[in-house]
Every structure is written in C-alpha cells, then in structure tokens.
C-alpha positions as CSV (number, residue, x, y, z in Angstrom):
1,M,0.1,0.0,0.0
2,V,2.8,2.5,0.9
3,F,4.5,2.0,-2.5
4,E,1.2,2.1,-4.4
5,T,0.3,5.5,-2.6
6,A,4.0,7.0,-3.3
7,R,3.3,5.8,-7.0
8,Q,0.1,7.8,-7.0
9,L,1.8,10.7,-5.4
10,G,4.6,10.8,-8.1
11,E,2.0,10.6,-10.8
12,A,0.0,13.3,-9.4
13,L,3.0,15.6,-9.0
14,H,4.2,14.7,-12.7
15,E,0.6,15.8,-13.9
16,S,0.5,18.9,-11.6
17,E,0.5,22.3,-13.4
18,A,3.4,23.4,-11.4
19,Y,5.7,20.4,-12.7
20,Q,4.4,21.0,-16.3
21,N,5.4,24.6,-15.9
22,L,8.9,23.8,-14.5
23,M,9.3,21.3,-17.5
24,A,8.4,23.9,-20.0
25,A,10.8,26.6,-18.3
26,Q,13.7,23.9,-17.9
27,A,13.3,23.1,-21.8
28,A,13.3,26.9,-22.8
29,L,16.4,27.4,-20.7
30,Q,18.2,24.7,-22.3
31,A,17.1,25.9,-25.7
32,D,18.2,29.2,-25.1
33,Q,22.2,29.4,-25.6
34,Q,22.8,32.5,-23.7
35,A,20.5,31.5,-20.6
36,F,22.0,28.3,-20.6
37,A,25.7,29.5,-20.7
38,I,24.9,31.9,-17.9
39,M,23.4,29.1,-15.6
40,T,26.4,26.8,-16.5
41,G,28.8,29.5,-15.7
42,I,27.2,30.2,-12.3
43,N,27.2,26.4,-11.4
44,A,30.8,26.2,-12.5
45,L,31.8,29.2,-10.6
46,E,30.0,27.8,-7.5
47,D,32.1,24.8,-7.7
48,D,35.3,26.7,-8.2
49,I,34.7,28.9,-5.2
50,R,33.7,26.0,-2.9
51,A,36.9,24.3,-3.9
52,L,39.1,27.6,-3.3
53,M,37.3,27.7,0.3
54,E,38.2,24.1,1.0
55,Q,41.8,24.8,0.3
56,A,44.2,25.1,3.5
57,E,45.9,28.1,1.9
58,Q,43.2,30.3,0.0
59,D,44.2,32.2,-2.9
60,E,42.8,35.4,-2.2
61,D,43.2,36.9,-5.8
62,A,41.7,33.8,-7.2
63,M,38.9,34.1,-4.8
64,R,38.3,37.7,-5.7
65,E,38.3,37.2,-9.5
66,K,36.0,34.3,-9.0
67,M,33.5,36.4,-7.0
68,T,33.7,39.0,-9.5
69,L,32.6,37.1,-12.2
70,Y,30.2,35.2,-10.1
71,R,28.5,38.5,-9.2
72,Q,28.5,39.5,-12.9
73,L,26.8,36.4,-14.1
74,R,24.3,36.6,-11.2
75,E,23.5,40.1,-12.5
76,Q,23.0,38.9,-15.9
77,A,20.9,35.9,-14.7
78,G,18.6,38.3,-13.0
79,Q,18.0,40.3,-16.1
80,N,17.5,37.3,-18.3
81,E,13.7,36.5,-18.8
82,V,14.3,32.7,-19.7
83,I,16.3,32.6,-16.4
84,S,13.8,34.4,-14.4
85,S,10.7,32.2,-15.5
86,Y,12.8,29.0,-14.8
87,Q,13.7,30.1,-11.4
88,K,9.9,31.3,-10.5
89,A,8.7,27.6,-11.8
90,N,11.4,26.1,-9.9
91,Q,10.2,27.9,-6.7
92,A,6.7,27.1,-7.4
93,F,7.3,23.4,-7.6
94,Q,9.7,23.4,-4.6
95,G,7.0,24.9,-2.6
96,I,4.6,22.0,-3.5
97,M,7.2,19.5,-2.6
98,D,7.9,21.4,0.7
99,Q,4.3,21.2,1.4
100,V,3.9,17.4,0.8
101,N,7.1,16.8,2.9
102,K,5.3,18.7,5.6
103,I,2.3,16.8,5.4
104,I,4.0,13.6,5.5
105,T,6.1,14.6,8.4
106,F,3.0,15.7,10.2
107,H,1.5,12.3,9.7
108,L,4.6,10.5,11.1
109,T,5.6,12.6,13.9
110,G,2.5,14.9,14.7
111,S,4.5,17.9,13.8
112,T,5.3,19.6,10.7
113,G,8.8,20.6,11.8
114,D,7.9,24.2,11.1
115,E,8.3,26.2,14.4
116,G,5.9,29.0,12.6
117,C,3.0,26.5,12.8
118,S,0.5,28.2,15.1
119,G,-1.9,25.1,15.1
120,S,-4.5,27.3,13.4
121,C,-5.5,25.9,10.1
122,S,-7.1,29.1,8.9
123,T,-3.6,30.4,7.7
124,C,-2.1,27.2,6.7
125,A,-1.6,25.9,3.0
126,G,-2.4,22.4,4.5
127,C,-0.4,20.3,6.7
128,G,-3.2,18.0,7.6
129,H,-3.4,19.4,11.2
130,H,-7.1,19.2,12.3
C-alpha cells in the first residue's frame, strides 16, 4: 500500500501544473544558448569557489576574481527573462514539494517541523493538522 500510494503521489506531482510549468521552463532554458551559458557558468563558478574555500591556503586573488565573475553572471541571470521564468517555476514546484513533505512529516511525527505553525488551520496551506 505504501509503494502504491507513493506511485500515485509521484504521478499526481508529474501531472501537476507546477511540474508541467517547470519542465517547460527548463526546456526553454536549455534551448536558449545565452541563458544556458549563464546558468552553466554560475554552477561552475560555485564549484570553483567552494573548492577554493576548502583549500588550506586560500588564494585571495583567485577568490576575488571568481567572486567578481560570479556577481556579474548573477546580475546577468537576474536580467534574463528565460532564467527568471525558470527560477519562478522551480520555486513554485519546490513550494509544493515542501508542503508535501510537511504533510508526510506531520502524519509520521505529529509535527510539521515548522516552528512557525500556530496550530491554526485558517492560515495554513495544508499540513493535515485538524
């Protein structure tokens, strides 16, 4: 029963408007060479910065250079409509996933794990508390 319910949940999420919007935004991102290059560059720089931070002796000049490039790419990303649409769609879907996890957590533990829960269902998006 647990696995069947999980399968049904996965299917429902796959069919959801938020997931479909995310997949469309992801396809648009991958099809747009400029947007894709910006996102790829950001991801690579994040990896480089993380690696520099883990070094015993940090190269401050290299770190400064990477951070400057990172800020420039983040600025470009913020001005790119394709990236902005992808980020909004991703946030919307992640919001649904967070709510699903809170509902599951509530039914397992009796708590949503969200200290902001007042116990009042009138302001809640749905944790199952009632």
